[in-house]
N, C-alpha and C positions, 0 to 999 in steps of 0.2 A: 290788050283783050281786057274786057272788064271783069269786075268780081262774080257777074252773074253767069249761071251755068250754060255752056254752050249747048246749042240744040243738036249738035252734030257729033257730041261725045257723051256717054252715059256718066252719070254722077259717081265719084269714087265711093267704094263702101266705107261705111262707118266703123269704128272700133268695135261697135257691139253687134255687128252683123252676124258672126258665128252663132252668138246666143239667140238672135232673132230668127236665124234659119231653124233652130231646133225648136224654138217655142211656136212657131207658125203651125207645124202639124198638129199640136195639141190644142191650140185655138180653134183650127178648123175643124177637129173632131168634137169639141164640145160646143161649136157653134158662137164661141166667144167673139169671132170676128164681127159678128152682126150687131154687137152691144157698142153703143157710142151715148157720150153725155145727152141728157135730154134737150131738146131743141130750145134754145135760148139760155142755156144754163151754163156760166163759165166754169172751168175747172176750180177756182177759188171758192165761188158760190156753192159748189156740189161738195167741196171738201169742207166747209163750214157747216152745212147741212148735216153732214155725217158726224161732226164733233159737237156741235152745239144744240141743244134741244130747241125746237120752234123754229129755227132759221130756214128749215126746208118750205114751211108756209109764206115765210117771207119771200122766197126765191121764187116759188112756183105759183103761190096764190096772190090775193091782194096785199097790198103794204100794210092796210090797216089790220087785217087779220093775222098777219104775219107779225107784227108788233104785240098784237093781244097775245098770240101763242108764246112768243118769246118772253113777255112779262110773266105769264103765268107760270113758264117753267122756271124762271128765276124765281119767282114766291115760292113754288113748291120745293125748290132746292134749298132755299132759306128755312123753309118749315123742317126739312129734312134734317139738316144741320142742328137747328135749335132744339128739336125734339128727339136728338139721337138717341137710339137705345128704346123708344117707346113706340106703340103701334102705329100711333099716327105718323111717325117717320117713315115706316115701311110704306104706308099708304101713299104719302108724299112722292115719294120716289117711283113707285109704280106707276102714280099719274104721269109724271113727268118722263118716264120711260115710255108709257103708252102713246104720249102726245109727240115725242121723238119718234118714234118708229112708224106712226100714222103719217107724219111729216114726210118720211123718206120714201113710203109707198106712194104717197101722192107725186112726189119728186120723180119717181121713175115709174110712173103710169103708163108712159108711152111705150115701155118695153113689154107690157103685159096686156095692152088693151085690145089685142086680136087673140088672145088666148082664151081658152076655156076656163070656166069657174074654178074648177080643181086645180088647175095650174096657178090662177090666181091666188088661191086660198094657201096652196103650197109655197109660193113666193112671197106672201105675207108673212107665214111662220118662218120661213128662212130669214127675212129681214129682221124679225123679232129674236131668233135664235142667235144670229151674227151679232146683232146690236149688243144683246146681253152678254155673250161670251168673250167678245173682243173688246167692247169698250167698257161697259157698266161693272162686270165681275171683276177685272183686273183692275178699274179705277177703285172700287170701294176696297178690295184687298190691299191695294197700296196704300191707301188712307188709313186704314186700320193697322197695317203692320209699322208703318214708319210714323205718324203723326199722333193720331188719337184713336182709342177704343172705348165704347161703351161697355161698361161692366154692371151687374146687377148687385146691389148690397143691401140685403135684407128687403126692405119694400121700396126701395128708390133705385134710381140708375145713375151711376156715376161715370162722367166721362173722363178718362185718365190719358194723360199726356204720354205718350211712349219715350222711354228712355232708353240709351245704352247701359250694359251692365256696368261700365267703367264710370259711369256717372258719379259724382261727389255728393253724399247725401249727409243730411245733418240730424243731430238727436230732435226727436218730435216730428221729423217731416213724414207725412203720411204717403204710403207706397202702397201699390197694387203689385202683388206676387203670385206665381204659382205654388199651389198648395199641395204638397206630396204627402201621400198616406194618410190623409183626411176624410176618407169616404165612409167607411164603417169599421168598427171594432167588435165584432161579434153582436152583443145584444146592445151596444153604444152606436147611436148613428147622429151624424153632423149634417148641417143644413147645406154645407157648399159642395153639393154633389159637381158643380161645375169646376170644382178645382182652382177656385181664384180665391185668395185671401186680401184683405185690405185692412190697413191697421197703421197707428205711428210706430216710429222707430223709437224702442225703450233704451236700447244700449247698442253702443257701437263696437267695431272689432276691437278685441282685446280688453274691453270693460269686463267687470266682476259683478255678477247678479247673485244677491244673497236672498233667499225666502225667508219669511218670518211668518208667525200666525196673525200678524196684523198687516203684513203687506209685504213689500220687496224693497230692496235697497240697490242702487246702481253707484259703484265707488264710493259706498258710505251715505249717499243721499236717500232719503227714505221717501217711499210713495204708498199710496193706499193699494190694497190688494184687489186684483181683478177676478172676474170669474174662472172658478176650477184651478187656481194657481196653487202650488204646493205649499204647504205651511213650514218647510224647511227644507236645507239643502243649498249648495252653491253652484253657480254654471258661469264658466268664462266664455265670452263669445268669441268664436273662433275667426280666424283670419279671412278676410274676403264675406264676412258674414254680418247681419244685423239681427238684433233680438225683437223681434215683435210678436206680441201675445196674441193668439188668433181670436178673433172675434166670431166665434161660432155659436148656432144653436144647436145645443146637445140634447139629444132624445135619448133618455136610458129606459131600457125594458129589464126589470128585474132589479133586484137588490144588489148593485155595484157599488164597492166602496169608492169615495169620491178621490181617495189617493190614487187610485188606479187610473181614472179618468184624467186626473191632473198628471200623471205620468206620460199618458200618451199626448196630451195638449203640449206639454214641454218639449215633446219630440218635434212638434210642428212649430215651435216658436223661433228656431234658428233658420234663418232665411239667407241662403247663399245668393251672391251677385247672380248666378246663372238663372235664379228664379225671379228676377226683377221684371216687371212688364212695364211700370212707369209711376207718375204721381198725379193724383186728381188734380184738375184745376179748381181754383178758389171759386170761380163762378164759371158758368156756362151759359151764354146769352143770359136770359132772364132768370135764372135759376142759380141758388147758392148751393155750392157742393160742400163736401167735406172738407173741412179748414186745414191747409197744410202749412 
């Protein structure tokens, strides 16, 4: 007997038959058994169309228009990364997203060509929602959480390389960190309402910082005084912490002693490892950033 199935005996049930038996009523109830790949579209082509913007136009439409759509999406993606943090980046990713969704609707046109206008609109909105929630939003969140994050520092945008809290850092390294307790102190308000600080490490764990009227000393080495620094006092940097003087725009209402503001700022200067976000890139594409 050959390996071909005999016409006299039914095929043996596969290992997934019980699961298929349970799923079949659900597919029938939702009319999913009527769904199939669009004619002339391979499974690989359909998958690439879902994952890569513009490919759907190549698979379903003309080759020339498909290459133009793919090239446009690649260009828009490049603009998004190069201008990360600026409004033009949001416009670029929105255009790429729209092109991606339009291609998918064209690819699946055969599924809805006999349906009413209302159903077609709902189907298009469903494609937009699914694409955004399942692909774009998780991808952007993953990039921001693990690789890089755009932060606004005063009047510019700084792209920060995400780092693990256990990363080894050195003196003068620029870091971005979570800023705790810096929103408002009664009549004193600071600019960093987003709770993010950015600045160089001035002292490492275990270092001693001495404040004078002319500046501050770290382990006996003198440095110029920074804004709102105390004019006297000694601080020893704690374990697993860095000393980073906050670069904040401070708005004072009323006659508030500078020593009181300096005390508040000093409370923000100790940055624990758990507050670390990352370190700014020296350059991000065509623009120079905060030096590290």
